[in-house]
matplotlib code that plots the C-alpha trace (Angstrom):
import matplotlib.pyplot as plt

x = [183.3, 179.7, 176.3, 172.9, 170.4, 166.8, 164.2, 160.7, 157.9, 155.5, 157.3, 156.9, 159.5, 157.1, 155.7, 159.1, 160.2, 163.5, 161.6, 159.5, 156.6, 155.1, 154.1, 156.7, 156.7, 160.4, 162.7, 165.3, 165.4, 165.5, 168.6, 170.3, 169.5, 170.8, 174.2, 174.3, 172.9, 169.3, 168.5, 165.5, 165.0, 165.5, 163.1, 162.7, 163.3, 160.6, 157.6, 156.1, 157.7, 159.0, 160.2, 161.8, 163.8, 164.8, 166.2, 168.2, 169.4, 170.3, 171.5, 169.4, 166.0, 163.2, 162.9, 166.3, 166.0, 162.5, 160.9, 158.2, 155.3, 154.2, 152.8, 153.1, 156.0, 156.7, 157.7, 160.5, 164.2, 166.7, 170.0, 172.7, 175.2, 175.2, 175.5, 177.5, 179.1, 177.3, 178.0, 180.7, 179.4, 175.9, 176.2, 173.6, 174.6, 174.5, 176.3, 178.9, 179.4, 179.7, 182.4, 184.2, 184.4, 181.3, 179.2, 175.7, 172.5, 168.9, 166.1, 162.9, 160.0, 159.8, 161.1, 158.5, 155.7, 156.5, 158.1, 161.4, 164.0, 166.5, 166.6, 167.4, 169.7, 171.9, 172.7, 175.1, 172.5, 168.7, 166.6, 162.9, 161.8, 158.5, 156.5, 154.1, 155.0, 154.7, 153.3, 155.0, 155.3, 158.3, 158.9, 159.8, 161.9, 163.9, 164.3, 165.9, 168.1, 169.4, 170.1, 172.2, 174.0, 174.8, 176.8, 178.3, 178.3, 182.0, 183.1, 184.5, 182.8, 179.2, 175.9, 172.6, 169.4, 166.4, 162.9, 159.9, 156.4, 154.4, 153.9, 152.1, 148.3, 146.8, 148.2, 148.5, 149.7, 150.0, 148.1, 151.2, 152.9, 149.7, 150.0, 153.5, 152.3, 150.6, 149.4, 146.9, 147.1, 147.7, 148.6, 146.2, 143.4, 140.9, 137.2, 137.3, 140.2, 138.5, 135.4, 137.4, 139.3, 136.0, 135.5, 137.8, 136.1, 137.9, 139.3, 141.5, 139.7, 137.7, 134.4, 135.3, 138.5, 137.9, 138.0, 134.6, 135.0, 136.2, 132.9, 131.3, 133.2, 136.1, 138.9, 137.1, 136.2, 139.8, 141.3, 144.2, 141.8, 140.1, 142.4, 142.6, 139.8, 140.1, 136.8, 135.0, 134.5, 136.3, 133.3, 135.0, 138.2, 137.6, 138.0, 141.3, 142.7, 141.6, 143.8, 146.7, 146.6, 147.1, 149.9, 151.7, 151.5, 152.9, 155.9, 156.5, 156.3, 159.0, 161.1, 161.2, 162.6, 165.3, 166.2, 166.5, 168.8, 171.0, 171.1, 172.3, 175.1, 176.0, 175.9, 178.3, 180.6, 180.3, 177.9, 180.5, 182.0, 178.6, 176.9, 173.1, 170.9, 167.2, 165.0, 161.9, 160.8, 158.1, 155.8, 152.0, 149.3, 146.9, 144.8, 147.3, 145.5, 142.6, 144.3, 144.3, 146.5, 147.9, 150.9, 149.3, 150.4, 153.5, 153.7, 155.9, 153.6, 154.6, 158.0, 159.7, 161.3, 163.3, 167.1, 169.0, 172.6, 174.7, 178.2, 180.7, 184.0, 182.3, 179.4, 181.1, 181.8, 178.5, 176.2, 172.5, 170.3, 171.2, 168.7, 170.1, 168.1, 169.2, 167.8, 167.4, 169.5, 172.4, 172.8, 174.3, 176.9, 177.8, 178.1, 180.4, 182.5, 182.9, 183.7, 186.4, 184.9, 185.0, 181.8, 180.3, 180.0, 176.5, 174.8, 172.6, 173.4, 175.9, 177.6, 176.7, 179.7, 180.7, 177.4, 178.0, 181.4, 180.0, 181.8, 180.5, 177.8, 175.7, 173.2, 170.9, 169.1, 166.0, 164.6, 162.4, 160.5, 158.1, 155.0, 153.6, 150.6, 147.0, 148.2, 151.1, 152.9, 156.1, 156.8, 159.6, 160.7, 162.7, 162.8, 159.4, 157.6, 156.1, 155.2, 153.2, 152.5, 150.0, 150.4, 147.3, 144.9, 144.1, 141.1, 140.8, 138.7, 139.0, 136.3, 137.6, 141.2, 142.3, 139.1, 139.1, 138.8, 141.1, 143.9, 143.5, 146.2, 148.9, 147.4, 147.0, 149.6, 149.7, 151.9, 151.6, 153.6, 154.5, 154.5, 151.5, 149.3, 150.5, 147.3, 147.8, 144.3, 145.1, 147.0, 149.3, 150.6, 148.6, 149.9, 153.5, 153.9, 157.7, 157.9, 155.6, 157.6, 160.9, 159.8, 158.0, 161.2, 163.2, 160.8, 160.9, 164.7, 164.9, 162.7, 164.6, 168.0, 166.8, 165.4, 168.7, 170.7, 171.6, 169.4, 166.1, 167.0, 164.3, 161.6, 159.7, 158.2, 156.0, 154.4, 154.0, 152.2, 150.0, 149.0, 148.6, 147.0, 146.6, 147.4, 144.6, 146.4, 144.5, 141.2, 138.9, 137.7, 134.4, 133.6, 134.6, 132.4, 129.4, 130.1, 130.5, 127.2, 125.4, 126.8, 125.8, 129.4, 131.0, 132.8, 136.2, 136.6, 139.8, 137.9, 134.8, 136.9, 139.9, 140.9, 140.5, 142.0, 144.5, 147.1, 146.5, 148.1, 151.9, 152.0, 153.1, 156.0, 158.3, 158.1]
y = [23.5, 24.7, 23.3, 24.0, 22.6, 22.5, 22.0, 21.3, 21.4, 18.4, 16.4, 12.6, 10.6, 8.1, 10.9, 11.4, 9.5, 8.5, 6.8, 4.8, 7.1, 6.6, 10.2, 12.8, 15.0, 15.4, 15.2, 17.5, 15.8, 12.4, 13.5, 14.6, 11.2, 9.4, 11.0, 11.1, 9.1, 8.5, 7.4, 5.0, 4.9, 8.4, 9.5, 12.8, 12.2, 14.6, 15.9, 18.0, 21.4, 23.0, 19.8, 18.6, 21.6, 22.1, 18.5, 19.5, 22.6, 20.8, 17.4, 16.0, 14.4, 16.6, 14.8, 16.4, 19.8, 20.3, 21.1, 18.4, 20.4, 23.8, 25.4, 25.8, 24.5, 22.0, 24.6, 26.3, 25.6, 26.3, 26.5, 24.6, 26.9, 29.9, 33.6, 34.1, 30.7, 27.9, 24.4, 23.1, 19.5, 20.5, 23.4, 24.6, 22.8, 25.7, 28.0, 25.3, 25.2, 29.0, 28.8, 26.2, 28.8, 28.1, 31.1, 29.8, 31.4, 30.5, 31.7, 31.0, 32.4, 29.3, 31.0, 33.8, 31.4, 29.1, 31.6, 29.7, 32.4, 29.8, 28.3, 31.4, 32.8, 29.8, 31.0, 33.8, 35.3, 34.9, 36.1, 36.6, 36.3, 38.2, 40.3, 37.3, 34.9, 31.3, 29.7, 32.3, 31.3, 29.5, 32.4, 34.7, 32.2, 31.4, 35.1, 35.7, 32.7, 33.7, 37.2, 35.7, 33.5, 36.5, 37.9, 34.7, 31.8, 32.1, 32.3, 29.2, 27.3, 28.3, 26.6, 28.0, 26.6, 27.3, 26.5, 26.0, 25.8, 25.1, 21.3, 22.1, 22.7, 24.9, 24.1, 27.5, 28.5, 24.9, 25.1, 25.1, 22.3, 20.2, 20.1, 18.6, 15.8, 13.2, 9.7, 7.9, 8.3, 5.0, 6.3, 6.7, 4.3, 2.6, 2.8, -0.3, 1.0, 4.5, 2.9, 1.3, 4.5, 6.4, 4.9, 7.6, 10.5, 13.7, 16.4, 16.1, 12.8, 11.3, 12.1, 15.7, 17.3, 20.7, 21.9, 23.0, 26.7, 25.8, 24.2, 27.5, 28.7, 30.6, 28.5, 27.0, 30.5, 31.7, 32.7, 30.3, 27.4, 28.8, 27.3, 23.9, 23.3, 20.4, 18.4, 18.8, 15.0, 12.3, 10.2, 8.2, 7.7, 10.8, 13.0, 11.3, 11.7, 15.4, 16.2, 14.1, 15.9, 19.2, 17.7, 16.2, 19.4, 21.3, 19.0, 19.5, 23.2, 23.2, 20.7, 23.4, 25.9, 23.5, 23.3, 27.1, 27.1, 24.5, 26.7, 29.6, 27.5, 26.7, 30.3, 31.2, 28.3, 26.5, 23.7, 20.9, 22.2, 22.5, 19.7, 19.6, 18.2, 17.8, 16.8, 17.8, 18.6, 15.9, 14.1, 14.1, 11.5, 10.6, 8.0, 6.5, 6.0, 7.9, 11.3, 13.2, 16.2, 16.5, 15.5, 14.5, 11.0, 9.0, 7.0, 6.8, 9.0, 11.9, 10.8, 9.3, 12.0, 12.1, 12.6, 13.0, 14.1, 14.9, 15.8, 16.1, 14.4, 12.5, 10.6, 9.8, 6.2, 5.5, 3.1, 2.6, 3.6, 3.5, 1.2, 1.4, 3.6, 7.1, 9.9, 13.1, 15.0, 12.7, 15.2, 17.9, 15.4, 14.5, 18.2, 18.8, 15.8, 16.8, 20.4, 19.1, 19.9, 17.5, 15.7, 17.3, 14.8, 15.9, 15.4, 12.4, 12.8, 10.4, 11.0, 8.9, 10.0, 6.4, 5.9, 9.0, 7.5, 4.1, 2.5, 0.0, 1.6, -0.1, 2.7, 2.5, -0.8, 0.9, 4.5, 6.1, 9.1, 11.4, 13.3, 16.4, 17.9, 16.5, 13.5, 13.0, 9.7, 7.9, 5.2, 2.6, 1.6, -1.7, -3.5, -3.3, -3.1, 0.0, 0.1, 3.1, 4.3, 7.1, 9.3, 11.2, 10.3, 14.0, 14.7, 11.2, 8.1, 4.8, 2.4, -1.1, -0.1, 2.7, 2.5, -1.3, -2.3, -5.3, -2.8, -1.2, -3.4, -2.0, 1.4, 2.8, 0.8, -0.5, -2.9, -3.1, -4.2, -1.1, -2.9, -5.2, -2.7, 0.8, 2.4, 0.9, -0.7, -3.8, -4.3, -7.3, -7.4, -10.5, -12.3, -11.3, -10.8, -11.3, -8.3, -6.2, -7.0, -6.2, -2.9, -1.9, -2.6, -0.6, 2.4, 2.1, 2.0, 5.0, 7.1, 5.9, 6.7, 10.1, 11.1, 10.2, 12.8, 16.3, 17.7, 16.1, 15.8, 13.2, 15.2, 14.0, 17.1, 15.1, 13.1, 16.3, 18.1, 15.0, 15.1, 18.8, 20.1, 17.6, 18.3, 20.7, 23.7, 23.6, 22.2, 23.4, 20.2, 21.7, 22.8, 19.5, 17.6, 19.7, 19.1, 15.3, 15.2, 17.1, 14.6, 11.6, 10.6, 9.2, 11.8, 10.6, 10.7, 12.7, 15.4, 15.4, 15.6, 17.5, 19.3, 16.4, 13.7, 11.5, 9.4, 5.7, 3.3, 3.3, 6.5, 8.8, 11.2, 8.9, 6.0]
z = [126.9, 126.2, 127.2, 125.8, 128.4, 126.9, 129.6, 128.2, 130.7, 130.8, 128.1, 128.4, 126.5, 124.8, 122.6, 121.0, 117.9, 119.4, 122.2, 119.8, 119.1, 115.6, 114.9, 113.6, 116.7, 117.2, 114.2, 115.7, 119.1, 117.3, 115.3, 118.6, 120.1, 117.0, 117.3, 121.1, 124.0, 124.9, 128.5, 128.5, 132.3, 133.6, 136.3, 138.2, 141.9, 142.9, 140.9, 139.6, 138.6, 141.8, 143.5, 140.2, 139.4, 143.0, 143.0, 139.9, 141.7, 144.9, 143.6, 146.4, 147.1, 148.2, 151.5, 152.3, 150.6, 152.0, 148.6, 147.9, 146.6, 145.3, 148.5, 152.2, 154.2, 151.5, 149.0, 151.0, 150.2, 153.0, 151.3, 153.3, 154.9, 157.2, 156.6, 153.4, 153.4, 151.6, 152.8, 150.5, 150.8, 149.6, 147.3, 144.8, 141.6, 139.2, 141.6, 142.1, 138.3, 138.3, 141.0, 138.8, 136.1, 134.1, 132.9, 133.9, 132.5, 132.6, 130.4, 132.3, 134.2, 136.4, 139.6, 139.4, 138.6, 141.5, 143.8, 143.5, 143.7, 145.0, 141.4, 139.4, 142.2, 141.6, 138.1, 137.2, 134.9, 135.0, 132.0, 132.3, 128.6, 128.8, 131.3, 131.4, 134.2, 133.1, 129.9, 127.7, 124.0, 122.7, 120.2, 123.1, 124.9, 121.7, 121.1, 124.5, 124.1, 120.7, 121.9, 124.7, 122.2, 120.0, 122.9, 124.4, 122.0, 121.1, 124.7, 126.5, 129.4, 129.5, 130.3, 128.9, 130.4, 128.2, 129.6, 127.2, 128.6, 125.4, 126.0, 129.2, 128.6, 127.2, 123.7, 122.0, 118.6, 117.4, 114.1, 111.9, 113.9, 113.8, 110.0, 110.4, 112.8, 110.6, 111.1, 113.4, 117.1, 118.8, 122.3, 125.1, 126.4, 124.1, 124.8, 127.0, 129.1, 129.2, 130.7, 133.4, 134.1, 134.3, 137.7, 139.0, 140.8, 141.2, 139.0, 135.9, 135.4, 132.5, 134.3, 134.9, 133.7, 135.2, 138.7, 140.2, 139.5, 135.9, 135.3, 135.9, 132.9, 134.3, 132.8, 129.8, 128.7, 129.1, 125.8, 126.4, 125.8, 122.8, 120.2, 121.7, 124.3, 126.6, 126.9, 130.2, 130.1, 128.2, 126.9, 124.1, 122.2, 120.1, 123.2, 124.1, 120.5, 120.5, 123.5, 122.3, 119.0, 120.8, 122.9, 120.0, 118.0, 121.0, 121.1, 117.3, 117.9, 120.6, 118.5, 115.8, 118.3, 119.4, 115.7, 115.7, 118.7, 117.0, 113.9, 116.0, 117.3, 113.7, 112.8, 115.6, 114.6, 117.9, 117.2, 117.2, 120.5, 122.3, 124.3, 123.9, 126.6, 126.2, 129.1, 131.1, 134.6, 134.5, 132.1, 131.7, 132.2, 129.5, 131.2, 133.7, 137.0, 135.5, 135.0, 131.8, 130.7, 134.3, 136.4, 139.7, 140.7, 141.5, 138.3, 135.2, 133.2, 135.5, 136.7, 133.8, 131.7, 128.4, 128.7, 125.4, 125.5, 122.4, 123.6, 120.8, 121.8, 124.7, 123.2, 119.9, 120.9, 122.7, 120.9, 121.4, 124.2, 127.9, 129.6, 133.1, 135.6, 136.5, 138.5, 136.5, 139.0, 138.2, 135.3, 137.6, 138.9, 135.4, 134.4, 137.3, 136.4, 132.7, 133.7, 136.0, 139.3, 142.3, 143.3, 146.5, 149.3, 150.2, 146.9, 146.2, 142.5, 140.9, 137.6, 134.5, 132.6, 131.8, 130.0, 127.8, 126.9, 126.0, 128.9, 131.4, 133.5, 136.2, 136.9, 139.8, 140.6, 141.8, 142.1, 144.7, 143.5, 145.3, 144.1, 145.7, 143.8, 143.5, 145.5, 147.9, 147.5, 146.5, 143.9, 143.7, 140.2, 139.9, 136.6, 135.1, 138.5, 140.0, 143.7, 144.9, 148.4, 148.7, 151.7, 150.7, 147.9, 147.4, 145.2, 143.8, 144.5, 142.6, 143.8, 144.3, 144.5, 146.9, 148.9, 149.1, 152.8, 152.1, 151.6, 155.0, 156.7, 154.5, 153.7, 150.2, 148.4, 144.9, 143.0, 139.2, 136.1, 134.0, 130.6, 131.1, 133.0, 131.9, 133.3, 136.8, 136.8, 138.9, 142.2, 141.9, 145.5, 146.4, 143.3, 143.8, 147.6, 147.4, 145.0, 147.1, 150.3, 148.6, 147.2, 150.4, 152.3, 149.8, 150.2, 154.0, 153.9, 151.6, 153.9, 157.0, 155.5, 154.2, 157.6, 159.3, 157.3, 158.5, 155.9, 157.0, 160.7, 161.2, 159.4, 156.3, 154.7, 152.4, 155.2, 157.2, 154.3, 153.9, 157.6, 158.0, 154.8, 152.0, 148.4, 147.7, 146.2, 142.9, 144.1, 146.9, 148.5, 149.6, 146.1, 144.7, 147.2, 146.2, 142.5, 142.9, 144.9, 142.1, 139.6, 141.7, 142.1, 145.3, 147.4, 148.5, 152.3, 151.9, 150.1, 152.3, 155.5, 154.1, 157.2, 159.6, 157.3, 159.1, 157.1, 156.8, 159.2, 158.8, 156.8, 159.6, 159.5, 161.4, 158.9]

ax = plt.figure().add_subplot(projection="3d")
ax.plot(x, y, z, "-o")
ax.set_aspect("equal")
plt.show()
């Protein structure tokens, strides 16, 4: 059995044709979905990059693995086990597959970019495609992957993980792909919604996309942004469409490289014996909660990811999309199942093999997902409802919502309907108290259960990071406060008092 696992950074599903997008961004991925299985409600348990891929590696939530962000104590993964003996109940997933006889290989610079040696160390082989660390061009990634396939494609039992960065800004070398993506852009906020979203103060927002030092020209003058500059401010619909044009072109560019990988499988005569998985580490916001071209909030724009699986001999009888909810890390439990390995007792991951076979599949009733950059928070997804609890609002301020004194009793929480209010503009907790109470209890229960495990040992790393440092890795709060004051914008308390900020009532580490 062979598996090609394509991991596309920052790819949100609703910009793919197979998920209903009306521009031709993804003909290759769409064809895979047509002959395989498409999961409509797949969410990364922990976002963004480092927490997401560590969850896939560990088969566990970040609250247990310890990896909830990109820096400080919240970035460190302590592998379960002692000395030379990993804990058999909680093994690293790709190492577990290797021990089951699978030749596992990754083509990625991820571990060097995010100091995540635990990820690549889990594979039998790790290939750094270029001397550049992170954001390397798809051409180099595909070149390394095809070289590996030349040597190993005809072998039995392998998994090749190929990581593309091109959909993450900046959007480079997309001119040819842009010509292939035609049609009007209907995604993103209209002018009226943009005006409402412009109440947001902070960075990566409509009023100021750049960080303070970027406004001094450091990043905007960088050659990476020369081809497709991101506006310093989103003043109207044209600015929104400009960024989405670059994003869509980047998707089409990567889709072409997926087509090349499939052609290599055909050339080696193994395409019909190779499973192909296409997914992402996280999505990207384009207006949701006021963010643009960034993955900095616990909401579907960041946490819902595509999951397309074409598995010859397995998905042949599956029909239509899978609408039940799954965590993305459920993929590793499914891989273990299909490779004939037992399910480790200490994983949170659960196999969705039945869904691939077109059999009865219940999925998960609700999902709890954590976010650890720009903001710290968790979201509960049940049906079409999203319930968010911010442990730290980070660099953002939304007058009338997160700073509303009426919300003080329950802290910075938000309930909204995903379909009717995709940008999360209105809190519906007062209108639907029974829903808010149910999802709040579900979130409290998740945290309580997680902290009671041997992994967490009563420690919530996300709450600890919120209380101790705040999510200020990419933004200096003092510089941001100065910039906001110069612009005449309100300065969020969490930014002004970054080092003395205390979590809201009820958001302590023991909750």
